[in-house]
C-alpha positions as CSV (number, residue, x, y, z in Angstrom):
1,M,-26.3,16.8,154.5
2,S,-22.6,16.3,153.9
3,P,-21.8,15.8,150.2
4,R,-19.4,13.0,151.2
5,R,-22.2,10.9,152.7
6,P,-24.7,8.9,150.7
7,A,-28.2,10.3,150.5
8,D,-30.8,9.4,153.1
9,F,-33.6,7.5,151.4
10,G,-36.1,7.8,154.2
11,G,-39.4,9.7,153.5
12,I,-40.7,10.5,150.0
13,G,-38.5,10.2,147.0
14,P,-34.9,9.2,146.5
15,G,-33.1,12.0,148.3
16,T,-31.0,14.6,146.6
17,G,-27.5,13.9,147.9
18,R,-24.6,12.4,145.9
19,F,-25.5,9.1,144.3
20,F,-22.3,7.4,145.5
21,G,-20.6,7.7,148.8
22,P,-16.8,7.6,149.2
23,G,-15.3,4.5,147.4
24,E,-18.7,3.3,146.1
25,L,-18.2,4.2,142.5
26,R,-14.9,2.2,142.7
27,L,-16.8,-0.8,144.0
28,A,-19.6,-0.4,141.5
29,L,-17.3,-0.3,138.6
30,L,-15.2,-3.2,139.9
31,A,-18.4,-5.3,140.4
32,L,-19.4,-4.5,136.8
33,V,-16.0,-5.6,135.5
34,A,-16.2,-8.8,137.5
35,E,-19.7,-9.5,136.0
36,Q,-18.4,-8.9,132.5
37,P,-15.2,-7.2,131.2
38,G,-15.8,-4.1,129.2
39,H,-14.3,-0.9,127.8
40,G,-14.9,2.5,129.5
41,Y,-17.9,3.6,127.5
42,D,-19.5,0.1,127.9
43,L,-19.0,0.3,131.6
44,M,-20.5,3.8,131.7
45,A,-23.6,2.6,129.8
46,R,-24.0,-0.5,132.0
47,L,-23.7,1.6,135.1
48,E,-26.3,4.0,134.0
49,N,-28.6,1.1,133.0
50,R,-28.0,-0.6,136.4
51,C,-29.1,2.7,138.0
52,D,-32.1,2.9,135.7
53,G,-31.0,6.3,134.6
54,A,-31.0,7.8,138.1
55,Y,-27.2,8.2,137.8
56,R,-25.5,9.3,134.6
57,P,-21.8,8.6,134.9
58,S,-19.3,11.0,133.4
59,A,-16.0,10.2,131.8
60,G,-14.4,12.6,134.3
61,A,-15.5,10.3,137.2
62,V,-15.3,6.9,135.5
63,Y,-12.0,6.9,133.7
64,P,-9.9,8.1,136.7
65,T,-11.7,5.4,138.8
66,L,-10.8,2.8,136.3
67,Q,-7.2,4.0,136.3
68,Q,-7.2,3.7,140.1
69,L,-8.5,0.1,139.9
70,E,-5.7,-0.7,137.4
71,D,-3.1,1.0,139.7
72,E,-4.4,-1.1,142.6
73,G,-4.0,-4.3,140.6
74,L,-7.8,-5.0,140.7
75,V,-8.3,-4.8,136.9
76,R,-6.0,-5.3,133.9
77,L,-6.3,-3.9,130.4
78,E,-6.4,-5.8,127.2
79,I,-6.6,-4.2,123.8
80,D,-9.5,-5.7,121.8
81,S,-10.3,-4.2,118.4
82,G,-8.5,-1.0,119.3
83,R,-10.4,-0.6,122.6
84,K,-9.1,-0.8,126.1
85,V,-11.1,-3.6,127.7
86,F,-11.0,-3.9,131.5
87,H,-10.8,-7.4,133.0
88,P,-10.9,-8.4,136.7
89,T,-7.7,-9.8,138.2
90,E,-7.8,-12.5,140.9
91,T,-7.2,-9.7,143.5
92,G,-10.1,-7.8,142.0
93,L,-12.5,-10.8,142.2
94,A,-11.4,-11.2,145.8
95,E,-12.2,-7.6,146.5
96,V,-15.7,-7.9,145.0
97,A,-16.3,-11.1,147.1
98,G,-15.1,-9.3,150.2
99,H,-17.4,-6.4,149.7
100,G,-20.5,-8.4,148.5
101,E,-22.9,-6.9,151.1
102,E,-21.7,-3.3,150.4
103,I,-22.1,-3.9,146.6
104,D,-25.6,-5.3,147.2
105,R,-26.5,-2.2,149.1
106,I,-25.2,0.0,146.3
107,W,-27.3,-1.9,143.7
108,A,-30.4,-1.9,146.0
109,R,-30.1,1.9,146.4
110,A,-29.6,2.2,142.6
111,T,-32.8,0.2,142.0
112,E,-34.7,2.3,144.6
113,R,-33.6,5.6,143.2
114,G,-34.1,4.4,139.6
115,E,-37.7,3.5,140.4
116,W,-38.3,7.2,141.1
117,G,-37.0,8.1,137.6
118,M,-40.5,7.3,136.2
119,F,-41.6,10.7,137.6
120,R,-39.5,12.3,134.9
121,D,-41.7,10.6,132.2
122,P,-44.1,13.1,130.7
123,D,-46.9,10.5,130.9
124,A,-46.6,10.6,134.7
125,A,-47.6,14.3,134.8
126,E,-51.2,13.3,134.4
127,I,-51.4,11.5,137.8
128,I,-48.8,13.2,140.0
129,G,-51.3,15.9,141.2
130,P,-54.1,13.5,142.1
131,A,-51.6,11.1,143.8
132,L,-50.1,13.9,145.9
133,R,-53.7,15.0,146.9
134,L,-54.4,11.4,148.0
135,F,-51.2,11.4,150.1
136,K,-52.0,14.8,151.5
137,T,-55.5,13.8,152.4
138,A,-54.3,10.6,154.1
139,V,-51.7,12.5,156.2
140,S,-54.2,15.2,157.0
141,T,-56.8,12.7,158.2
142,I,-54.3,11.1,160.6
143,V,-53.1,14.4,161.9
144,H,-56.7,15.6,162.5
145,A,-57.4,12.3,164.3
146,H,-54.3,12.9,166.5
147,G,-52.9,9.6,165.4
148,D,-55.9,7.6,166.6
149,P,-54.9,3.9,165.9
150,A,-58.3,3.1,164.5
151,V,-58.1,5.9,162.0
152,V,-54.5,5.1,161.1
153,D,-55.6,1.5,160.4
154,Q,-58.5,2.7,158.2
155,V,-56.2,5.0,156.2
156,R,-53.7,2.2,155.8
157,D,-56.6,-0.1,154.5
158,V,-57.7,2.6,152.0
159,L,-54.2,3.1,150.7
160,A,-53.5,-0.7,150.6
161,A,-56.7,-1.2,148.6
162,A,-55.8,1.6,146.2
163,T,-52.3,0.1,145.8
164,R,-53.7,-3.4,145.1
165,D,-56.2,-2.0,142.5
166,L,-53.4,-0.1,140.8
167,Q,-51.0,-3.1,140.8
168,Q,-53.8,-5.2,139.2
169,L,-54.4,-2.5,136.6
170,K,-50.6,-2.4,135.9
171,T,-50.6,-6.2,135.5
172,D,-53.6,-6.0,133.1
173,V,-52.0,-3.2,131.1
174,K,-48.7,-5.1,130.8
175,R,-50.6,-8.3,129.7
176,L,-52.6,-6.3,127.1
177,H,-49.5,-4.5,125.8
178,H,-47.6,-7.8,125.5
179,H,-50.5,-9.4,123.7
180,H,-50.8,-6.4,121.3
181,H,-47.0,-6.6,120.5
182,Q,-47.3,-10.4,119.8
183,Q,-50.1,-9.8,117.4
184,R,-48.2,-7.1,115.6
185,R,-45.2,-9.4,115.3
186,Q,-47.3,-12.2,113.9
187,R,-48.9,-9.9,111.3
188,G,-45.5,-8.7,110.3
189,R,-44.3,-12.3,109.7
190,R,-47.4,-13.1,107.6
191,T,-46.6,-10.1,105.2
192,E,-43.0,-11.2,104.6
């Protein structure tokens, strides 16, 4: 794959190509400034957060891009408490509006790639092996059945049922976790 093209997100996982294609970091930063003005470090943190940690911006990429945006008249600088805060210009806001669909695609890709970041969590190591064995068994079953539509449908049903069960478990765990934190907060207030 060319390093100048965005990664292909087909198949399993987020791809390994560059996170941003040509001009996309520029649009992403401009979109963030249009949402809320910020200084360089703030914009870097917001960009990393928006990408759910799947992209970690560097000063060497962000600051020259912000300078380019200023040179193009798309942002302007104001000094606030000793920090250079970037604000969108009218031209910058028009640029964001004119590239709305492209910016939406960038954020959608960031969300998709960020969702795969959970695999870096040490707690995920417990289930990666069994999940991959399930996937391998599903694929192997279909291959051995030579793509028989009835078998494909059965495999899809098994995987859909497993997905539904796990989504319900996730919902239950979130609810229990939220309830546990509420109880802890209430106990903390009583002791004050």
